[in-house]
C-alpha positions in Angstrom: 59.8 85.2 72.7 62.5 84.9 70.1 60.3 82.8 67.8 63.4 80.6 67.2 62.4 76.9 67.4 66.0 75.7 67.5 66.7 77.8 70.6 63.5 76.6 72.2 64.6 73.0 71.8 68.1 73.6 73.1 66.7 75.4 76.2 64.5 72.5 77.3 66.8 69.7 76.3 69.4 71.5 78.4 67.0 71.9 81.3 66.1 68.2 81.2 69.8 67.3 81.3 70.4 69.7 84.2 67.5 68.2 86.1 69.1 64.7 85.8 72.4 66.2 87.0 70.6 67.3 90.2 68.6 64.1 90.6 65.3 65.9 89.8 62.8 63.9 87.9 59.8 66.2 87.6 59.5 69.9 86.9 56.3 71.6 88.2 55.7 73.5 84.9 55.0 74.7 82.4 52.2 77.0 83.5 49.8 77.2 80.5 46.6 79.0 81.4 45.1 81.6 79.1 46.1 85.3 79.4 42.5 86.2 80.2 43.4 89.4 82.0 46.6 91.5 82.2 46.2 91.5 86.0 46.6 87.7 86.5 49.6 87.2 88.8 50.9 84.3 86.7 51.0 85.8 83.3 54.8 85.9 83.4 54.6 82.1 83.6 51.8 81.4 81.2 52.4 81.3 77.4 49.7 83.3 75.6 46.1 84.4 75.0 46.1 81.9 72.1 45.1 78.3 73.1 46.7 76.8 70.0 50.1 78.5 70.6 50.1 77.6 74.3 49.2 74.0 73.5 51.8 73.5 70.9 54.6 75.0 73.0 53.6 72.8 75.9 53.4 69.8 73.7 57.0 70.3 72.5 58.3 70.9 76.0 56.8 67.6 77.1 58.4 65.9 74.1 61.9 67.4 74.7 61.7 66.5 78.4 60.4 63.0 78.0 63.0 62.1 75.3 65.8 63.3 77.6 64.8 61.4 80.8 62.8 64.1 82.7 59.1 65.0 83.0 57.2 68.3 83.0 53.9 69.0 84.8 51.2 70.9 83.0 49.5 73.4 85.3 47.2 74.9 86.5 44.4 72.6 85.4 42.3 74.6 84.8 41.0 78.2 84.3 43.2 79.8 86.9 43.0 83.6 86.1 44.0 85.3 89.3 46.7 84.9 91.9 45.1 86.6 95.0 42.7 84.4 97.0 42.8 81.6 94.4 41.0 79.0 96.7 37.9 81.3 96.7 37.8 82.0 93.0 34.8 80.5 91.1 35.1 80.6 87.3 31.6 80.5 85.8 31.6 79.6 82.1 29.9 77.4 79.5 31.2 74.0 78.5 31.9 75.3 75.0 34.1 78.2 76.3 35.8 75.8 78.7 36.6 73.2 76.0 37.4 75.5 73.1 39.5 78.1 75.0 40.6 77.3 78.5 41.1 73.5 78.2 42.3 73.5 74.6 46.0 74.1 75.4 45.9 71.2 77.9 44.1 69.0 75.3 46.7 69.7 72.6 49.6 69.0 74.9 48.1 65.8 76.3 47.2 64.4 72.9 50.8 64.9 71.8 51.5 61.7 73.8 54.4 62.8 76.0 52.6 64.3 79.1 52.9 62.2 82.2 52.1 64.7 85.0 49.4 67.3 85.5 48.7 69.7 88.4 45.1 70.8 89.2 44.4 74.4 90.2 43.1 76.1 93.4 39.9 77.6 91.9 36.4 76.3 91.4 34.8 75.8 87.9 31.1 76.4 88.0 31.0 75.8 91.8 33.3 72.8 92.1 37.0 72.9 93.1 39.1 71.5 90.3 41.0 69.2 92.7 37.9 67.2 93.3 36.1 67.6 90.0 35.2 64.2 88.6 34.0 65.8 85.3 37.4 67.6 84.8 40.0 65.1 85.9 38.2 61.9 85.0 35.5 62.5 82.4 37.4 65.0 80.3 41.0 64.3 81.0 41.1 60.6 81.3 38.0 59.4 79.3 37.7 62.0 76.5 41.5 62.7 76.0 42.7 59.2 77.0 45.2 60.5 79.5 46.7 57.7 81.6 49.3 59.6 83.6 49.6 61.1 87.1 47.6 64.0 88.5 48.5 66.0 91.6 46.9 68.9 93.5 48.4 72.3 94.0 50.0 73.1 97.3 47.5 72.8 100.2 44.4 73.2 98.1 40.8 72.6 99.4 38.2 70.2 98.0 34.4 70.1 98.3 32.6 67.3 100.1 29.1 66.9 98.7 28.0 65.0 101.8 29.0 67.5 104.4 28.7 70.6 102.1 32.1 71.7 103.3 35.3 72.7 101.5 38.5 72.0 103.4 42.0 70.5 102.8 40.8 67.4 104.6 38.3 66.3 102.0 40.5 63.9 100.1 37.8 61.4 99.3 36.4 63.6 96.5 39.9 64.0 95.2 40.4 60.3 95.0 37.1 59.7 93.3 38.1 62.2 90.6 41.4 60.3 90.1 43.4 63.3 91.3 46.1 60.9 92.6 48.2 62.8 95.1 47.5 65.6 97.6 50.3 68.1 98.1 51.4 68.4 100.7 51.2 67.2 104.3 53.9 67.1 107.0 53.1 63.5 108.1 50.6 61.4 106.2 50.1 59.1 109.2 49.0 62.0 111.4 47.0 63.9 108.8 43.3 64.0 109.7 41.7 63.4 106.3 38.4 61.8 105.5 39.6 58.7 103.6 39.1 56.0 106.2 35.6 57.4 107.3 34.6 57.6 103.6 35.5 53.9 103.0 33.6 52.9 106.1 30.5 54.7 105.2 30.6 53.5 101.5 31.2 56.9 99.8 34.7 55.7 98.7 35.8 52.3 97.6 39.1 50.5 98.0 39.2 50.1 94.2 39.2 53.9 93.8 42.1 54.2 96.2 44.0 51.5 94.4 43.4 53.2 91.0 45.1 56.3 92.2 47.9 54.2 93.6 48.3 52.5 90.3 48.5 55.8 88.5 51.2 57.0 90.8 53.3 53.8 90.7 53.0 53.6 86.9 54.4 57.2 86.7 57.2 56.5 89.2 58.3 53.4 87.2 58.8 55.7 84.1 61.1 58.1 85.9 64.9 58.3 85.5 65.3 57.6 89.2 63.5 54.2 88.8 65.1 53.2 85.6 68.6 54.1 86.8 68.2 52.4 90.2 68.9 55.6 92.0 68.3 55.3 95.7 67.6 58.0 98.3 67.6 57.8 102.1 64.0 57.2 103.2 62.3 57.4 106.6 61.3 54.0 107.8 58.1 53.2 109.7 58.5 51.6 113.1 
C-alpha cells in the first residue's frame, strides 16, 4: 500500500528468512484473485482489481522467496470471488474473460519463472471444479504457460467424477488426471476411501498419470531448503 518497492522487497526477503528460521519451506500465499466484488471475503488477502498489478506483485514475491530459500504458493487458482459456500459456487464466464482478466495475474507470475507451487480453488468454472479441471491445470497451466511445478488442492475440496456424475472429496482420480498433484488433507492416507484404486482397475486412470503427479511432487521437494540442507524430521513409519 505504500507504493515503495524497496520496502516491498525487504518485507518478503525478511519473511523468507523467518520461514527458514522456523523450518518452514512453503507459504500458502499470496492470494491473488481479482477484486470482483467488495463483498468477497478474501479481498483483504488479494491484491487488486487490476490483473497486471496483481501479477507483477506476485511475480516479485515469488522471486524474492525463491532467491532466499523459500517458496510461495499462488492461490486460489482460479476465479474465487466469494467466501461463503465456496464449494457450491459456479463461475460462468467466457474463455476470453477468463484468460484476459481472472487468469492473467497467475499467468504473469508463472511466466516470471520463480513459481514452484500453486493451490487450486474450491469453486467450479463453467460447471467443473477447478481441482479436477484438466483444461485449467493441465492445458492452460502446464501446456500453454509451460509450468512444471507442483499443484495442490485447497483444504478438503470436492471434485467431479464424470463417470458417476457425483462431486465429493473422494473423487481423486479426476484430480490426478488434471495433474493436480496433492489432495489436502486427510487424516490417514492408508484409510482414506478414495477412488484411485478402482479407477486404475476399471481403466479410467493409468499408473503413468499417478507417477506423473508423484514426479511433480518429488521434483518440488528436491528444490526445498529442507532437502538441500539435509534437514530431517521425525516421521511415522509403516509397519
